[in-house]
N, C-alpha and C positions, 0 to 999 in steps of 0.2 A: 503494499501499498503505500501510496505517495506520502510526502510530508504533508501537513496542513498548511496551507498558504491561502488565505482569502484574497490576498492582492491581486489573484488573477481573475477575480470576477469580472474585472473591468476589460478584460480582454477577450471575453467570449464571442461567439458569433451568430450564437442562437440561443433564445431565452423563452422561457415559459413563466408567465406573471399573472398569477391568479391570486385570489383572497387567502389561497391556503398554501399554494407552491411557488417557490422561487427557483426557477433552475436555470444554470448557465452550462451550456455546452461548448467545448472548447475545439480548435481545429485538429487537435491531435485524437479526438474521440473521448477524452475525458469529460467528465460532467460533474459539477456541483449541485446538490439539491437540498432546498430547506424547505421545510414543511411545518405549518403551524397555523396562526389563526390572524385574521385581522389585517393582511398584509395591504399596504398602498404604496403607491409609486409615483415618484415625480414624472414629469415631461420626458425627461432622458431615460426612463426607465430604472432609475436608482430606487430601493425600497426605501421609504419614509416613516413607515409603521408598521407595527405588528409584533407578534410574539412567535420565535422559534420554539417548535417543540422538538424536532429530529433534524439530523444532518446525515447526508450520505454522499458517497463517493462512488462514481460509476466509470466505467470503461467500456465504449462500445456496446453501450445498453445494458452491461453486466454489473449489476452493485456489487461492489468490492468489500464495502465496509458501511454500517450505520450507527450512529450514536443516537439513542433514544432517551425519554425522560428529560429533554432539556426545557429550559424555562427562560429564555435569554430575548432580549429586545433585538429586533433585526437592525436597529439602527447602531446597536454596539459592534454588530459584525462588519457593518459598512465602514465604521470609524477604523477599525482594525483593518479593514482592506485597503484604507488609504494610506498606509504606510507599506514600505518595502520589508521592514523587519517582520519576522514570524514571531517574535518574542511575545508580542502584544496577541496573536491570535492564538498561542497556546495558553497565555495567562486568561484570556477570555473562556476558553473551552475548561480550564481546569475549573474555574469560579462557576461556571454553568452545570459542571460535574460534581457539584457537592451533594447531590441528593442520592435517590434511587435510580440508578441510570442502566441501560441495556446497551452493550457494547456488541456488534455482531460483524464479524469478520467476512471475508470471502474465500476464494480457494486458491488466493495466493499465500504469500510469506507474510502475515500481518503481525505489526506490533502494536498491542493495545493496553492502555493504562486507565485505570479509573483512579479516581481521588477519594473523596469524603464520601459517606453513605453505604447503603448495603447494595451492591452493583451486580450485576450478572455480565460476564462476559463469555462470549462464544467464539471460538477461534475458527471453527468449521474446516475447509479444507487448507493445506499446506503446512508448512514448519513455522507454527507461530509462537510469538511471545507474548504471555498474558501477565499482566500485574495488577493485583487488587487494590493496593494502596489501604487507606483507612477504610475501617467498616467490617462488616460480616459480609463477604463476597461469595459469591458463586461462579467458579472458573470451569468453563468445558473446553478443552482443547480440540476434541474433534478428529478429524483424520489428521495424518502426518506427524511428524516428531516433534511435539510441542515443549516448550519450556514455560511452566506456569510457576508464579509465586503469589502467594495469597498477601504477604505482608501483613500489617497490622489486623488484628480482628480474629474472630472465630470463623475461618474461611472453610467452603466446602469445594473439593476438587471431584468432579463428576466425569465419569467414564460410562458411556450408552452403548458402546458396541465392543465386543473381544478385539476386533480388528483395529480399534483406535491405538493401541499401545500393546506392542508385542515384542519378541527378541530382535527383530531386526528393524522396527519403528517403535523404539521406547520413548514415552513421554518422561519428563523429569520434573519434580516437585522441588525447588529448590529451598522451600524454607518451611516445610512441614513441621508444626509444633503443637506437641500434646498439651502444652502449658496454655496456648490460646484456644485450646479446644477444636482444633483443626479436625476435619472429616474426609475421609475419602468415601464418596458415594457410589456403589455398584448396584444400587436397586434396580435400576434399567436392564440389566444383564441376566438372562436367564443361566442359573447355575448348572441346570442339567439339561442339554438340549435333546435328549431321549426321552425326556418325561413330558407328559401333557401339562400345559400351563406353564407359570413363570415362577421359578424355583428359587428359593432363597440360598445363598452360600453358607457352608458351616466352617466357622474360623478354627483353625487347628494350631495356630501359632506357629513355631518354628518346626515343627515335625515335618517329616517328608511326606508327599502324598501317597495315599493308600490305594490308589487306583479307583477311586470312587469320585464319580462326578459332583460336584458342587462343594469341593473343598477350597478354602482360600489360605493360604500360609504367606510367610515372609521368610526372606532370608538376607543375611548381611554379607555384601561382597565388597572388599577393598574399599571401606568408609561409606559405602552406600548401602540403603535398604531396599530390596526388590519385592514389591507385593505381588504375589501369583495366585492364579485360580486356575482351576481344572473344570472343564464343562462337558469333556468327552468321555470320562471314565478312565482313559488309558494315560492320562497327562502328556499324550504325546504332542498336543498342540496347547498345551497350556498355555494361557494368555499372561501378559506381564501387565498388570493394573497400572503400575506407575512405580518408578524409580525414585527414591528419594534421597536427596544429596546430603546425607547424614546418617550414622549408625543409631538406629531408633528401634527399640524393643516394641513392635507393634502389639497393640491391645484390640480385642475384640470391638471395643467402644469407639477406636478410632476409624470403623467402617460401618458404612450403612449397606448391610448384605440383603435386606428383605425387598422383594419386588412390590 
């Protein structure tokens, strides 16, 4: 995902200007889209009033990323766009994202930061970097080899498919903290693929797999902690839920295993 730079809005060649959508498309196929309410425009097309609720970046009609849950005056974005520096752009986004926000990446290698509030970060495709900041955040890397950091607060690291993190495509949690009540959420994954319904995992600590589908364990490897699950009874394709960048004795309470 490209850097946020609102100054480019003055160099668009096609515009959508309605009461709820202000969209700028550039000659290279990229586009910025602001959605909200009460948008009004000057004779030259510059927004003069309204509140921005979401901001999205597009490339050739494909949405790459979106920030939802904003509440910022569109005139503040115009003011930031009038300078060539991006420092005020990032400061504006940081202040606007002090609440409960939703950040959604695309299929590329995204970098997403949240700030204050209990936020949700979704990386989707690509090798993403997600950082939660303050608050009790929920981070889902999705497909790709992702690096996720909860930072402050009781954060939840979500895995929804066994393919999201495996031996060759392992996600890393950089700062898992039992003291902050961080949690690994595997509740969307069926622990036994051969049984009807969505089964819960059974946590077996540091014990080896017993050839039974539905077991969840951890082991320490070279200063890291690996969380593994077996969904096929033979552990021949045991998925790696996460690699923790510290040597930790994982407890059952550290994981959400029930569907």
